[in-house]
N, CA, C and O atoms as a GROMACS GRO file, in nm:
protein
  600
    1MET      N    1 -10.232  -3.880   6.905
    1MET     CA    2 -10.321  -3.785   6.845
    1MET      C    3 -10.318  -3.806   6.694
    1MET      O    4 -10.210  -3.814   6.635
    2SER      N    5 -10.435  -3.814   6.631
    2SER     CA    6 -10.440  -3.834   6.486
    2SER      C    7 -10.415  -3.702   6.413
    2SER      O    8 -10.414  -3.595   6.474
    3GLN      N    9 -10.396  -3.712   6.285
    3GLN     CA   10 -10.370  -3.592   6.206
    3GLN      C   11 -10.490  -3.499   6.201
    3GLN      O   12 -10.472  -3.378   6.182
    4ASN      N   13 -10.610  -3.551   6.217
    4ASN     CA   14 -10.732  -3.469   6.213
    4ASN      C   15 -10.755  -3.392   6.342
    4ASN      O   16 -10.826  -3.291   6.342
    5GLU      N   17 -10.695  -3.437   6.450
    5GLU     CA   18 -10.711  -3.369   6.577
    5GLU      C   19 -10.609  -3.257   6.588
    5GLU      O   20 -10.498  -3.266   6.535
    6LYS      N   21 -10.648  -3.151   6.657
    6LYS     CA   22 -10.552  -3.043   6.679
    6LYS      C   23 -10.557  -3.002   6.825
    6LYS      O   24 -10.658  -3.020   6.893
    7PHE      N   25 -10.447  -2.948   6.870
    7PHE     CA   26 -10.440  -2.901   7.007
    7PHE      C   27 -10.527  -2.776   7.024
    7PHE      O   28 -10.542  -2.698   6.930
    8ILE      N   29 -10.582  -2.759   7.141
    8ILE     CA   30 -10.658  -2.638   7.172
    8ILE      C   31 -10.561  -2.536   7.229
    8ILE      O   32 -10.489  -2.564   7.325
    9ASP      N   33 -10.559  -2.419   7.169
    9ASP     CA   34 -10.477  -2.310   7.221
    9ASP      C   35 -10.558  -2.241   7.331
    9ASP      O   36 -10.655  -2.171   7.303
   10VAL      N   37 -10.517  -2.261   7.453
   10VAL     CA   38 -10.590  -2.209   7.568
   10VAL      C   39 -10.602  -2.057   7.561
   10VAL      O   40 -10.704  -2.001   7.600
   11ARG      N   41 -10.498  -1.991   7.514
   11ARG     CA   42 -10.504  -1.844   7.503
   11ARG      C   43 -10.615  -1.800   7.407
   11ARG      O   44 -10.687  -1.704   7.435
   12GLU      N   45 -10.628  -1.871   7.296
   12GLU     CA   46 -10.737  -1.839   7.203
   12GLU      C   47 -10.873  -1.865   7.266
   12GLU      O   48 -10.966  -1.786   7.250
   13LEU      N   49 -10.884  -1.975   7.335
   13LEU     CA   50 -11.010  -2.010   7.400
   13LEU      C   51 -11.051  -1.903   7.502
   13LEU      O   52 -11.167  -1.865   7.508
   14ILE      N   53 -10.956  -1.857   7.581
   14ILE     CA   54 -10.984  -1.752   7.679
   14ILE      C   55 -11.031  -1.624   7.611
   14ILE      O   56 -11.121  -1.557   7.660
   15ASN      N   57 -10.969  -1.591   7.497
   15ASN     CA   58 -11.010  -1.472   7.423
   15ASN      C   59 -11.146  -1.487   7.358
   15ASN      O   60 -11.218  -1.388   7.342
   16GLU      N   61 -11.183  -1.609   7.322
   16GLU     CA   62 -11.310  -1.634   7.254
   16GLU      C   63 -11.427  -1.644   7.352
   16GLU      O   64 -11.538  -1.601   7.320
   17LEU      N   65 -11.404  -1.701   7.467
   17LEU     CA   66 -11.512  -1.726   7.562
   17LEU      C   67 -11.497  -1.638   7.686
   17LEU      O   68 -11.386  -1.618   7.736
   18GLY      N   69 -11.608  -1.587   7.733
   18GLY     CA   70 -11.607  -1.512   7.857
   18GLY      C   71 -11.624  -1.604   7.975
   18GLY      O   72 -11.646  -1.724   7.959
   19VAL      N   73 -11.612  -1.549   8.094
   19VAL     CA   74 -11.625  -1.628   8.217
   19VAL      C   75 -11.760  -1.697   8.224
   19VAL      O   76 -11.770  -1.814   8.260
   20GLU      N   77 -11.865  -1.624   8.188
   20GLU     CA   78 -11.999  -1.682   8.194
   20GLU      C   79 -12.012  -1.804   8.103
   20GLU      O   80 -12.072  -1.904   8.140
   21GLU      N   81 -11.953  -1.793   7.983
   21GLU     CA   82 -11.960  -1.905   7.889
   21GLU      C   83 -11.878  -2.024   7.939
   21GLU      O   84 -11.920  -2.139   7.923
   22LEU      N   85 -11.764  -1.998   7.999
   22LEU     CA   86 -11.685  -2.107   8.055
   22LEU      C   87 -11.758  -2.175   8.170
   22LEU      O   88 -11.756  -2.297   8.182
   23CYS      N   89 -11.824  -2.097   8.253
   23CYS     CA   90 -11.902  -2.154   8.364
   23CYS      C   91 -12.018  -2.238   8.308
   23CYS      O   92 -12.047  -2.346   8.358
   24GLN      N   93 -12.083  -2.186   8.204
   24GLN     CA   94 -12.194  -2.259   8.143
   24GLN      C   95 -12.146  -2.391   8.081
   24GLN      O   96 -12.217  -2.491   8.085
   25THR      N   97 -12.026  -2.390   8.026
   25THR     CA   98 -11.968  -2.513   7.970
   25THR      C   99 -11.954  -2.619   8.079
   25THR      O  100 -11.984  -2.736   8.056
   26ALA      N  101 -11.909  -2.578   8.196
   26ALA     CA  102 -11.896  -2.673   8.307
   26ALA      C  103 -12.034  -2.724   8.350
   26ALA      O  104 -12.050  -2.844   8.376
   27GLU      N  105 -12.131  -2.635   8.356
   27GLU     CA  106 -12.267  -2.677   8.393
   27GLU      C  107 -12.321  -2.776   8.290
   27GLU      O  108 -12.381  -2.877   8.327
   28GLN      N  109 -12.300  -2.748   8.163
   28GLN     CA  110 -12.348  -2.838   8.058
   28GLN      C  111 -12.282  -2.975   8.067
   28GLN      O  112 -12.346  -3.077   8.042
   29TYR      N  113 -12.155  -2.978   8.104
   29TYR     CA  114 -12.086  -3.106   8.122
   29TYR      C  115 -12.160  -3.191   8.226
   29TYR      O  116 -12.188  -3.308   8.201
   30PHE      N  117 -12.191  -3.132   8.339
   30PHE     CA  118 -12.257  -3.209   8.445
   30PHE      C  119 -12.404  -3.237   8.413
   30PHE      O  120 -12.455  -3.342   8.452
   31GLU      N  121 -12.470  -3.148   8.343
   31GLU     CA  122 -12.610  -3.171   8.305
   31GLU      C  123 -12.624  -3.289   8.209
   31GLU      O  124 -12.726  -3.358   8.211
   32ARG      N  125 -12.523  -3.313   8.125
   32ARG     CA  126 -12.530  -3.420   8.025
   32ARG      C  127 -12.512  -3.559   8.084
   32ARG      O  128 -12.543  -3.658   8.018
   33ILE      N  129 -12.464  -3.568   8.204
   33ILE     CA  130 -12.436  -3.700   8.263
   33ILE      C  131 -12.568  -3.771   8.290
   33ILE      O  132 -12.654  -3.721   8.362
   34GLU      N  133 -12.583  -3.888   8.230
   34GLU     CA  134 -12.706  -3.965   8.247
   34GLU      C  135 -12.696  -4.067   8.360
   34GLU      O  136 -12.791  -4.087   8.435
   35ASN      N  137 -12.580  -4.130   8.372
   35ASN     CA  138 -12.561  -4.231   8.476
   35ASN      C  139 -12.465  -4.174   8.582
   35ASN      O  140 -12.345  -4.164   8.559
   36TRP      N  141 -12.520  -4.137   8.694
   36TRP     CA  142 -12.441  -4.072   8.799
   36TRP      C  143 -12.366  -4.171   8.886
   36TRP      O  144 -12.290  -4.130   8.974
   37ASP      N  145 -12.384  -4.300   8.864
   37ASP     CA  146 -12.313  -4.400   8.946
   37ASP      C  147 -12.162  -4.380   8.937
   37ASP      O  148 -12.091  -4.392   9.036
   38TYR      N  149 -12.114  -4.351   8.816
   38TYR     CA  150 -11.970  -4.329   8.798
   38TYR      C  151 -11.923  -4.213   8.884
   38TYR      O  152 -11.825  -4.226   8.957
   39GLN      N  153 -11.992  -4.100   8.876
   39GLN     CA  154 -11.954  -3.981   8.953
   39GLN      C  155 -11.965  -4.005   9.104
   39GLN      O  156 -11.880  -3.961   9.181
   40MET      N  157 -12.071  -4.074   9.143
   40MET     CA  158 -12.096  -4.096   9.286
   40MET      C  159 -11.998  -4.194   9.348
   40MET      O  160 -11.984  -4.199   9.470
   41SER      N  161 -11.930  -4.272   9.266
   41SER     CA  162 -11.835  -4.369   9.322
   41SER      C  163 -11.690  -4.320   9.316
   41SER      O  164 -11.598  -4.393   9.352
   42LEU      N  165 -11.670  -4.196   9.270
   42LEU     CA  166 -11.534  -4.140   9.268
   42LEU      C  167 -11.474  -4.140   9.408
   42LEU      O  168 -11.547  -4.114   9.503
   43PRO      N  169 -11.349  -4.167   9.425
   43PRO     CA  170 -11.247  -4.196   9.326
   43PRO      C  171 -11.236  -4.344   9.292
   43PRO      O  172 -11.140  -4.386   9.226
   44PHE      N  173 -11.332  -4.424   9.335
   44PHE     CA  174 -11.324  -4.569   9.319
   44PHE      C  175 -11.405  -4.616   9.198
   44PHE      O  176 -11.479  -4.714   9.208
   45THR      N  177 -11.391  -4.548   9.086
   45THR     CA  178 -11.469  -4.579   8.968
   45THR      C  179 -11.409  -4.690   8.884
   45THR      O  180 -11.481  -4.772   8.826
   46SER      N  181 -11.278  -4.692   8.876
   46SER     CA  182 -11.215  -4.798   8.797
   46SER      C  183 -11.076  -4.826   8.854
   46SER      O  184 -11.010  -4.739   8.910
   47ILE      N  185 -11.036  -4.950   8.837
   47ILE     CA  186 -10.906  -4.992   8.887
   47ILE      C  187 -10.793  -4.915   8.818
   47ILE      O  188 -10.685  -4.900   8.874
   48ASP      N  189 -10.819  -4.866   8.697
   48ASP     CA  190 -10.716  -4.791   8.624
   48ASP      C  191 -10.700  -4.648   8.677
   48ASP      O  192 -10.588  -4.597   8.681
   49GLU      N  193 -10.808  -4.584   8.717
   49GLU     CA  194 -10.804  -4.444   8.758
   49GLU      C  195 -10.782  -4.424   8.908
   49GLU      O  196 -10.725  -4.324   8.950
   50THR      N  197 -10.828  -4.517   8.988
   50THR     CA  198 -10.827  -4.500   9.133
   50THR      C  199 -10.689  -4.474   9.192
   50THR      O  200 -10.675  -4.380   9.271
   51PRO      N  201 -10.587  -4.551   9.159
   51PRO     CA  202 -10.456  -4.524   9.221
   51PRO      C  203 -10.406  -4.382   9.196
   51PRO      O  204 -10.357  -4.316   9.288
   52GLU      N  205 -10.420  -4.335   9.074
   52GLU     CA  206 -10.372  -4.200   9.042
   52GLU      C  207 -10.454  -4.093   9.116
   52GLU      O  208 -10.398  -3.996   9.166
   53MET      N  209 -10.585  -4.112   9.124
   53MET     CA  210 -10.669  -4.015   9.194
   53MET      C  211 -10.634  -4.009   9.343
   53MET      O  212 -10.630  -3.902   9.402
   54LEU      N  213 -10.610  -4.126   9.401
   54LEU     CA  214 -10.574  -4.128   9.543
   54LEU      C  215 -10.436  -4.069   9.568
   54LEU      O  216 -10.413  -4.005   9.670
   55ILE      N  217 -10.344  -4.091   9.475
   55ILE     CA  218 -10.212  -4.028   9.487
   55ILE      C  219 -10.226  -3.876   9.480
   55ILE      O  220 -10.166  -3.804   9.559
   56HIS      N  221 -10.307  -3.828   9.386
   56HIS     CA  222 -10.329  -3.683   9.376
   56HIS      C  223 -10.390  -3.628   9.504
   56HIS      O  224 -10.352  -3.520   9.550
   57PHE      N  225 -10.486  -3.701   9.561
   57PHE     CA  226 -10.549  -3.655   9.685
   57PHE      C  227 -10.447  -3.652   9.799
   57PHE      O  228 -10.446  -3.559   9.878
   58SER      N  229 -10.363  -3.754   9.807
   58SER     CA  230 -10.264  -3.756   9.916
   58SER      C  231 -10.163  -3.642   9.898
   58SER      O  232 -10.119  -3.582   9.996
   59GLN      N  233 -10.126  -3.612   9.774
   59GLN     CA  234 -10.037  -3.498   9.749
   59GLN      C  235 -10.104  -3.366   9.786
   59GLN      O  236 -10.040  -3.276   9.839
   60LEU      N  237 -10.233  -3.356   9.759
   60LEU     CA  238 -10.309  -3.238   9.798
   60LEU      C  239 -10.306  -3.222   9.950
   60LEU      O  240 -10.283  -3.112  10.000
   61LEU      N  241 -10.330  -3.329  10.022
   61LEU     CA  242 -10.327  -3.323  10.169
   61LEU      C  243 -10.191  -3.279  10.221
   61LEU      O  244 -10.182  -3.197  10.311
   62GLN      N  245 -10.086  -3.335  10.164
   62GLN     CA  246  -9.952  -3.296  10.207
   62GLN      C  247  -9.927  -3.148  10.180
   62GLN      O  248  -9.867  -3.080  10.263
   63GLY      N  249  -9.972  -3.099  10.066
   63GLY     CA  250  -9.952  -2.960  10.031
   63GLY      C  251 -10.036  -2.864  10.116
   63GLY      O  252  -9.993  -2.753  10.145
   64LEU      N  253 -10.155  -2.908  10.155
   64LEU     CA  254 -10.242  -2.824  10.237
   64LEU      C  255 -10.187  -2.804  10.378
   64LEU      O  256 -10.208  -2.700  10.440
   65ARG      N  257 -10.118  -2.905  10.427
   65ARG     CA  258 -10.072  -2.905  10.566
   65ARG      C  259 -10.185  -2.862  10.661
   65ARG      O  260 -10.170  -2.771  10.742
   66PRO      N  261 -10.298  -2.931  10.648
   66PRO     CA  262 -10.414  -2.892  10.729
   66PRO      C  263 -10.400  -2.932  10.876
   66PRO      O  264 -10.330  -3.028  10.910
   67LEU      N  265 -10.466  -2.857  10.959
   67LEU     CA  266 -10.475  -2.888  11.101
   67LEU      C  267 -10.621  -2.910  11.136
   67LEU      O  268 -10.709  -2.851  11.073
   68PRO      N  269 -10.649  -2.994  11.234
   68PRO     CA  270 -10.788  -3.019  11.271
   68PRO      C  271 -10.863  -2.888  11.298
   68PRO      O  272 -10.811  -2.795  11.360
   69GLY      N  273 -10.985  -2.885  11.250
   69GLY     CA  274 -11.070  -2.769  11.273
   69GLY      C  275 -11.057  -2.658  11.170
   69GLY      O  276 -11.132  -2.560  11.174
   70MET      N  277 -10.962  -2.670  11.080
   70MET     CA  278 -10.944  -2.567  10.977
   70MET      C  279 -11.063  -2.567  10.881
   70MET      O  280 -11.131  -2.668  10.862
   71THR      N  281 -11.086  -2.451  10.821
   71THR     CA  282 -11.186  -2.439  10.716
   71THR      C  283 -11.114  -2.448  10.582
   71THR      O  284 -11.020  -2.373  10.555
   72VAL      N  285 -11.160  -2.542  10.498
   72VAL     CA  286 -11.100  -2.564  10.368
   72VAL      C  287 -11.204  -2.535  10.260
   72VAL      O  288 -11.314  -2.590  10.261
   73LEU      N  289 -11.168  -2.447  10.168
   73LEU     CA  290 -11.252  -2.420  10.051
   73LEU      C  291 -11.209  -2.516   9.941
   73LEU      O  292 -11.095  -2.512   9.895
   74ASP      N  293 -11.301  -2.603   9.900
   74ASP     CA  294 -11.273  -2.697   9.791
   74ASP      C  295 -11.318  -2.631   9.661
   74ASP      O  296 -11.434  -2.639   9.623
   75PHE      N  297 -11.223  -2.566   9.594
   75PHE     CA  298 -11.248  -2.488   9.474
   75PHE      C  299 -11.266  -2.582   9.355
   75PHE      O  300 -11.175  -2.660   9.323
   76GLY      N  301 -11.382  -2.576   9.290
   76GLY     CA  302 -11.410  -2.668   9.180
   76GLY      C  303 -11.441  -2.806   9.234
   76GLY      O  304 -11.389  -2.907   9.184
   77ALA      N  305 -11.526  -2.812   9.334
   77ALA     CA  306 -11.553  -2.936   9.406
   77ALA      C  307 -11.622  -3.043   9.322
   77ALA      O  308 -11.614  -3.161   9.354
   78GLY      N  309 -11.690  -3.002   9.216
   78GLY     CA  310 -11.761  -3.100   9.135
   78GLY      C  311 -11.862  -3.175   9.219
   78GLY      O  312 -11.943  -3.114   9.288
   79VAL      N  313 -11.858  -3.307   9.213
   79VAL     CA  314 -11.954  -3.388   9.288
   79VAL      C  315 -11.908  -3.414   9.432
   79VAL      O  316 -11.970  -3.492   9.503
   80CYS      N  317 -11.802  -3.349   9.472
   80CYS     CA  318 -11.761  -3.337   9.614
   80CYS      C  319 -11.698  -3.460   9.677
   80CYS      O  320 -11.702  -3.476   9.799
   81TRP      N  321 -11.640  -3.548   9.596
   81TRP     CA  322 -11.579  -3.665   9.660
   81TRP      C  323 -11.462  -3.623   9.748
   81TRP      O  324 -11.446  -3.676   9.858
   82SER      N  325 -11.379  -3.530   9.702
   82SER     CA  326 -11.267  -3.488   9.786
   82SER      C  327 -11.316  -3.403   9.903
   82SER      O  328 -11.256  -3.405  10.010
   83SER      N  329 -11.424  -3.330   9.882
   83SER     CA  330 -11.484  -3.255   9.993
   83SER      C  331 -11.528  -3.350  10.104
   83SER      O  332 -11.506  -3.325  10.222
   84ARG      N  333 -11.591  -3.461  10.063
   84ARG     CA  334 -11.637  -3.559  10.161
   84ARG      C  335 -11.519  -3.619  10.237
   84ARG      O  336 -11.527  -3.637  10.359
   85PHE      N  337 -11.410  -3.651  10.167
   85PHE     CA  338 -11.292  -3.703  10.234
   85PHE      C  339 -11.238  -3.602  10.335
   85PHE      O  340 -11.202  -3.638  10.447
   86LEU      N  341 -11.232  -3.475  10.295
   86LEU     CA  342 -11.183  -3.370  10.386
   86LEU      C  343 -11.274  -3.355  10.507
   86LEU      O  344 -11.227  -3.336  10.619
   87THR      N  345 -11.405  -3.365  10.484
   87THR     CA  346 -11.501  -3.358  10.595
   87THR      C  347 -11.478  -3.474  10.691
   87THR      O  348 -11.479  -3.457  10.813
   88GLN      N  349 -11.457  -3.594  10.634
   88GLN     CA  350 -11.433  -3.712  10.718
   88GLN      C  351 -11.308  -3.693  10.803
   88GLN      O  352 -11.300  -3.749  10.913
   89LEU      N  353 -11.213  -3.617  10.755
   89LEU     CA  354 -11.090  -3.591  10.831
   89LEU      C  355 -11.108  -3.482  10.937
   89LEU      O  356 -11.016  -3.454  11.013
   90GLY      N  357 -11.226  -3.422  10.942
   90GLY     CA  358 -11.255  -3.326  11.049
   90GLY      C  359 -11.245  -3.180  11.010
   90GLY      O  360 -11.250  -3.093  11.096
   91TYR      N  361 -11.232  -3.152  10.881
   91TYR     CA  362 -11.223  -3.013  10.838
   91TYR      C  363 -11.360  -2.956  10.809
   91TYR      O  364 -11.449  -3.028  10.764
   92GLN      N  365 -11.377  -2.828  10.835
   92GLN     CA  366 -11.497  -2.757  10.794
   92GLN      C  367 -11.481  -2.728  10.646
   92GLN      O  368 -11.396  -2.648  10.608
   93VAL      N  369 -11.562  -2.791  10.562
   93VAL     CA  370 -11.544  -2.784  10.418
   93VAL      C  371 -11.651  -2.695  10.354
   93VAL      O  372 -11.769  -2.705  10.386
   94ILE      N  373 -11.605  -2.610  10.265
   94ILE     CA  374 -11.695  -2.533  10.180
   94ILE      C  375 -11.670  -2.583  10.038
   94ILE      O  376 -11.565  -2.558   9.980
   95ALA      N  377 -11.769  -2.654   9.983
   95ALA     CA  378 -11.758  -2.707   9.847
   95ALA      C  379 -11.809  -2.600   9.751
   95ALA      O  380 -11.926  -2.562   9.756
   96LEU      N  381 -11.720  -2.553   9.664
   96LEU     CA  382 -11.751  -2.444   9.573
   96LEU      C  383 -11.741  -2.494   9.429
   96LEU      O  384 -11.645  -2.561   9.393
   97ASP      N  385 -11.841  -2.460   9.348
   97ASP     CA  386 -11.835  -2.500   9.208
   97ASP      C  387 -11.920  -2.406   9.123
   97ASP      O  388 -12.012  -2.342   9.173
   98VAL      N  389 -11.887  -2.399   8.993
   98VAL     CA  390 -11.964  -2.318   8.899
   98VAL      C  391 -12.085  -2.395   8.846
   98VAL      O  392 -12.167  -2.339   8.774
   99SER      N  393 -12.096  -2.521   8.881
   99SER     CA  394 -12.209  -2.604   8.836
   99SER      C  395 -12.303  -2.632   8.952
   99SER      O  396 -12.267  -2.700   9.048
  100ARG      N  397 -12.424  -2.579   8.942
  100ARG     CA  398 -12.525  -2.609   9.044
  100ARG      C  399 -12.561  -2.758   9.041
  100ARG      O  400 -12.590  -2.818   9.145
  101THR      N  401 -12.559  -2.817   8.922
  101THR     CA  402 -12.589  -2.959   8.909
  101THR      C  403 -12.486  -3.044   8.983
  101THR      O  404 -12.522  -3.137   9.054
  102ALA      N  405 -12.360  -3.012   8.966
  102ALA     CA  406 -12.254  -3.087   9.036
  102ALA      C  407 -12.272  -3.075   9.186
  102ALA      O  408 -12.261  -3.175   9.258
  103LEU      N  409 -12.299  -2.955   9.235
  103LEU     CA  410 -12.318  -2.936   9.380
  103LEU      C  411 -12.440  -3.012   9.431
  103LEU      O  412 -12.439  -3.064   9.543
  104LYS      N  413 -12.545  -3.020   9.349
  104LYS     CA  414 -12.664  -3.097   9.387
  104LYS      C  415 -12.626  -3.243   9.407
  104LYS      O  416 -12.670  -3.307   9.503
  105TYR      N  417 -12.545  -3.295   9.315
  105TYR     CA  418 -12.503  -3.434   9.328
  105TYR      C  419 -12.400  -3.451   9.441
  105TYR      O  420 -12.391  -3.558   9.501
  106GLY      N  421 -12.324  -3.348   9.468
  106GLY     CA  422 -12.235  -3.351   9.584
  106GLY      C  423 -12.313  -3.366   9.714
  106GLY      O  424 -12.275  -3.442   9.802
  107GLN      N  425 -12.422  -3.292   9.723
  107GLN     CA  426 -12.508  -3.305   9.841
  107GLN      C  427 -12.567  -3.446   9.849
  107GLN      O  428 -12.579  -3.503   9.957
  108GLU      N  429 -12.604  -3.500   9.733
  108GLU     CA  430 -12.657  -3.636   9.730
  108GLU      C  431 -12.551  -3.738   9.772
  108GLU      O  432 -12.583  -3.836   9.839
  109LEU      N  433 -12.426  -3.714   9.735
  109LEU     CA  434 -12.317  -3.802   9.777
  109LEU      C  435 -12.308  -3.806   9.930
  109LEU      O  436 -12.298  -3.913   9.989
  110TYR      N  437 -12.312  -3.689   9.992
  110TYR     CA  438 -12.309  -3.684  10.139
  110TYR      C  439 -12.431  -3.756  10.199
  110TYR      O  440 -12.419  -3.820  10.303
  111ASN      N  441 -12.547  -3.747  10.134
  111ASN     CA  442 -12.667  -3.816  10.183
  111ASN      C  443 -12.653  -3.967  10.170
  111ASN      O  444 -12.690  -4.042  10.261
  112ARG      N  445 -12.598  -4.011  10.057
  112ARG     CA  446 -12.584  -4.155  10.033
  112ARG      C  447 -12.471  -4.216  10.116
  112ARG      O  448 -12.479  -4.331  10.159
  113GLN      N  449 -12.364  -4.138  10.136
  113GLN     CA  450 -12.248  -4.187  10.209
  113GLN      C  451 -12.212  -4.088  10.319
  113GLN      O  452 -12.114  -4.014  10.307
  114PRO      N  453 -12.290  -4.086  10.426
  114PRO     CA  454 -12.262  -3.989  10.532
  114PRO      C  455 -12.125  -4.012  10.595
  114PRO      O  456 -12.075  -4.125  10.600
  115VAL      N  457 -12.065  -3.905  10.642
  115VAL     CA  458 -11.938  -3.919  10.712
  115VAL      C  459 -11.964  -3.981  10.849
  115VAL      O  460 -12.074  -3.971  10.902
  116PHE      N  461 -11.862  -4.044  10.904
  116PHE     CA  462 -11.874  -4.110  11.032
  116PHE      C  463 -11.833  -4.015  11.143
  116PHE      O  464 -11.746  -3.931  11.124
  117GLY      N  465 -11.897  -4.029  11.256
  117GLY     CA  466 -11.860  -3.949  11.372
  117GLY      C  467 -11.922  -3.810  11.369
  117GLY      O  468 -12.008  -3.779  11.286
  118ASN      N  469 -11.877  -3.730  11.461
  118ASN     CA  470 -11.931  -3.596  11.479
  118ASN      C  471 -11.845  -3.494  11.403
  118ASN      O  472 -11.771  -3.417  11.464
  119GLN      N  473 -11.855  -3.496  11.271
  119GLN     CA  474 -11.775  -3.406  11.187
  119GLN      C  475 -11.858  -3.283  11.149
  119GLN      O  476 -11.981  -3.289  11.148
  120PRO      N  477 -11.791  -3.173  11.118
  120PRO     CA  478 -11.862  -3.052  11.079
  120PRO      C  479 -11.943  -3.075  10.950
  120PRO      O  480 -11.901  -3.149  10.862
  121GLN      N  481 -12.058  -3.012  10.942
  121GLN     CA  482 -12.140  -3.019  10.822
  121GLN      C  483 -12.077  -2.937  10.710
  121GLN      O  484 -12.029  -2.826  10.735
  122PRO      N  485 -12.076  -2.988  10.588
  122PRO     CA  486 -12.020  -2.911  10.477
  122PRO      C  487 -12.115  -2.800  10.435
  122PRO      O  488 -12.235  -2.804  10.463
  123ARG      N  489 -12.059  -2.702  10.367
  123ARG     CA  490 -12.138  -2.598  10.301
  123ARG      C  491 -12.120  -2.616  10.151
  123ARG      O  492 -12.013  -2.655  10.105
  124PHE      N  493 -12.225  -2.589  10.076
  124PHE     CA  494 -12.220  -2.598   9.931
  124PHE      C  495 -12.245  -2.458   9.877
  124PHE      O  496 -12.348  -2.396   9.906
  125LEU      N  497 -12.150  -2.409   9.798
  125LEU     CA  498 -12.154  -2.270   9.756
  125LEU      C  499 -12.136  -2.261   9.605
  125LEU      O  500 -12.037  -2.309   9.549
  126TYR      N  501 -12.233  -2.198   9.539
  126TYR     CA  502 -12.226  -2.175   9.396
  126TYR      C  503 -12.131  -2.059   9.368
  126TYR      O  504 -12.134  -1.958   9.439
  127PHE      N  505 -12.049  -2.073   9.265
  127PHE     CA  506 -11.953  -1.970   9.224
  127PHE      C  507 -11.990  -1.922   9.086
  127PHE      O  508 -12.000  -2.002   8.993
  128ASP      N  509 -12.012  -1.792   9.069
  128ASP     CA  510 -12.051  -1.736   8.940
  128ASP      C  511 -11.933  -1.709   8.848
  128ASP      O  512 -11.951  -1.658   8.737
  129GLY      N  513 -11.813  -1.741   8.891
  129GLY     CA  514 -11.694  -1.719   8.810
  129GLY      C  515 -11.629  -1.584   8.832
  129GLY      O  516 -11.521  -1.558   8.779
  130HIS      N  517 -11.693  -1.500   8.910
  130HIS     CA  518 -11.640  -1.366   8.934
  130HIS      C  519 -11.606  -1.341   9.081
  130HIS      O  520 -11.499  -1.290   9.114
  131ARG      N  521 -11.698  -1.377   9.168
  131ARG     CA  522 -11.682  -1.343   9.310
  131ARG      C  523 -11.722  -1.461   9.396
  131ARG      O  524 -11.829  -1.519   9.378
  132ILE      N  525 -11.636  -1.496   9.489
  132ILE     CA  526 -11.669  -1.600   9.586
  132ILE      C  527 -11.740  -1.533   9.702
  132ILE      O  528 -11.685  -1.443   9.765
  133ASP      N  529 -11.861  -1.576   9.728
  133ASP     CA  530 -11.945  -1.511   9.828
  133ASP      C  531 -11.907  -1.556   9.971
  133ASP      O  532 -11.983  -1.624  10.040
  134LEU      N  533 -11.788  -1.516  10.011
  134LEU     CA  534 -11.738  -1.544  10.145
  134LEU      C  535 -11.666  -1.420  10.196
  134LEU      O  536 -11.608  -1.345  10.117
  135PRO      N  537 -11.669  -1.398  10.326
  135PRO     CA  538 -11.593  -1.285  10.381
  135PRO      C  539 -11.443  -1.306  10.364
  135PRO      O  540 -11.396  -1.420  10.358
  136ASP      N  541 -11.369  -1.198  10.355
  136ASP     CA  542 -11.223  -1.206  10.347
  136ASP      C  543 -11.170  -1.283  10.466
  136ASP      O  544 -11.223  -1.273  10.577
  137GLU      N  545 -11.065  -1.360  10.443
  137GLU     CA  546 -10.995  -1.435  10.547
  137GLU      C  547 -11.084  -1.533  10.624
  137GLU      O  548 -11.063  -1.558  10.742
  138SER      N  549 -11.185  -1.587  10.555
  138SER     CA  550 -11.278  -1.679  10.623
  138SER      C  551 -11.242  -1.825  10.602
  138SER      O  552 -11.309  -1.913  10.658
  139VAL      N  553 -11.138  -1.854  10.523
  139VAL     CA  554 -11.092  -1.992  10.506
  139VAL      C  555 -10.944  -2.000  10.541
  139VAL      O  556 -10.868  -1.904  10.527
  140ASP      N  557 -10.906  -2.118  10.588
  140ASP     CA  558 -10.766  -2.141  10.623
  140ASP      C  559 -10.685  -2.198  10.508
  140ASP      O  560 -10.566  -2.170  10.495
  141ARG      N  561 -10.750  -2.276  10.423
  141ARG     CA  562 -10.683  -2.339  10.311
  141ARG      C  563 -10.779  -2.345  10.192
  141ARG      O  564 -10.901  -2.341  10.208
  142ILE      N  565 -10.721  -2.355  10.072
  142ILE     CA  566 -10.798  -2.373   9.950
  142ILE      C  567 -10.743  -2.495   9.878
  142ILE      O  568 -10.623  -2.505   9.854
  143SER      N  569 -10.831  -2.587   9.846
  143SER     CA  570 -10.789  -2.704   9.767
  143SER      C  571 -10.851  -2.694   9.628
  143SER      O  572 -10.958  -2.636   9.611
  144CYS      N  573 -10.783  -2.749   9.532
  144CYS     CA  574 -10.833  -2.753   9.394
  144CYS      C  575 -10.779  -2.881   9.333
  144CYS      O  576 -10.659  -2.892   9.308
  145LEU      N  577 -10.866  -2.976   9.310
  145LEU     CA  578 -10.824  -3.108   9.263
  145LEU      C  579 -10.905  -3.149   9.141
  145LEU      O  580 -11.028  -3.159   9.148
  146ASN      N  581 -10.838  -3.172   9.029
  146ASN     CA  582 -10.904  -3.220   8.906
  146ASN      C  583 -11.021  -3.134   8.862
  146ASN      O  584 -11.128  -3.185   8.831
  147SER      N  585 -11.001  -3.002   8.859
  147SER     CA  586 -11.111  -2.911   8.830
  147SER      C  587 -11.100  -2.840   8.696
  147SER      O  588 -11.198  -2.832   8.622
  148PHE      N  589 -10.984  -2.790   8.665
  148PHE     CA  590 -10.972  -2.696   8.555
  148PHE      C  591 -10.990  -2.759   8.416
  148PHE      O  592 -11.013  -2.686   8.320
  149HIS      N  593 -10.982  -2.888   8.404
  149HIS     CA  594 -11.001  -2.948   8.272
  149HIS      C  595 -11.145  -2.939   8.225
  149HIS      O  596 -11.172  -2.964   8.108
  150HIS      N  597 -11.238  -2.905   8.314
  150HIS     CA  598 -11.378  -2.888   8.273
  150HIS      C  599 -11.401  -2.750   8.217
  150HIS      O  600 -11.513  -2.718   8.177
   0.00000   0.00000   0.00000
């Protein structure tokens, strides 16, 4: 880090920005992306990033201890690459994100790279930052992978 750069105090940021503004920041991040090839090829975008992303995903799977047929809420799904992997494994996936643009591209990812076999269809759910529009106790597991940095 150079002398001109400074760390962001997350506590200050939370006090300065409301939930709506933080959600809008995430939407703006995805709206600015001009070349979606990078996003659509996740986690296989670069030889440098892929091993770490796959390790994180495998750790997520171990932590979830999922069983076939479970419903998994992918919190902060982004463009849904991990949602697609979970769907391929046979889980009923609900991809949730504060960015409608990211979810749109997540749907496109499923269209471009359909899962194999007779797997459950995913759901794509917009999150306003306040309330998840699902009934209580309607999911078995919640995953969150590489989301909060946005």
